Residue, then its C-alpha position, 0 to 999 in steps of 0.5 A: m490484490c494482497g496476494v493473502k487468502p480471505h481467511v488468514l485477513r479475518y484470522w490476522e484482523q484479531e491479532f492486530t489490532q491496527l486492521r480494521p476495516m469497514k464493514r458493510r451491508g452484508n458483514r462485506r469487508y471494505y480495505q482502506h487503502h492503509e489496510v493494503l500496504m498494512i496486509r503488505r507490510i504484514r505478510d511482508l514480516l510475515y511471509d518473506q522475513g520470517f517473524t512470529i505473529t507475535g514479532a512480526r506484532n510487536k515490529l509493527q508498535e515499533i516501525f509506527q512509533s517511530e513513523r510517529e515521532g518522525r511525524r513530531n520532530g518534523d521529518l517527512t516518512l514516506d516509508g508506506l507511499d509505496t504500493g508495492a505493486s510491480d509494472d506488470s499489474l499495470p495499465a498497457d498504456f500507464e507509461n504513455s500517460l505520463d509523456f507529459v510528466d517529461s517534456d519537461s526534464g528534457g526527454g531524459g528519461e527520468l521522472s521528476v519529483e511531480g511524476e512520481a508521486l504522479q506513479r505513484l496516485r496511478r497505483e494507488l487509484c488503479e489500486i482503487r479502481d480494481i477493488l471496485t470493480d470486484s464488490y460488484 
């Protein structure tokens, strides 16, 4: 899901204190949605943007601090809500499942704000289903 090997995730758990998956029987790790988003963000900082571990740790700290300040000021931050999943990872019938949302927009092919929220929710649910399927 995140494009990172398990041993790399274990290393990142040691380096990034925010990354603490729940451990269950047999020491199996279960990542919550916000942790999956964080892993994707860490991967982007390290692999795509070229940060070092220390630089990525500092950058994450800056991001979290600015998001915290934004929430205190009443700003709505949507950073981290986009899962980054491509449409290719979604089921083939995904577009058809949102037809009812588009009906109010006059058939122009544009999704309403509610439709976009449903798209994000659908992606998250698909990811959760995949996680649960892989664990059994």
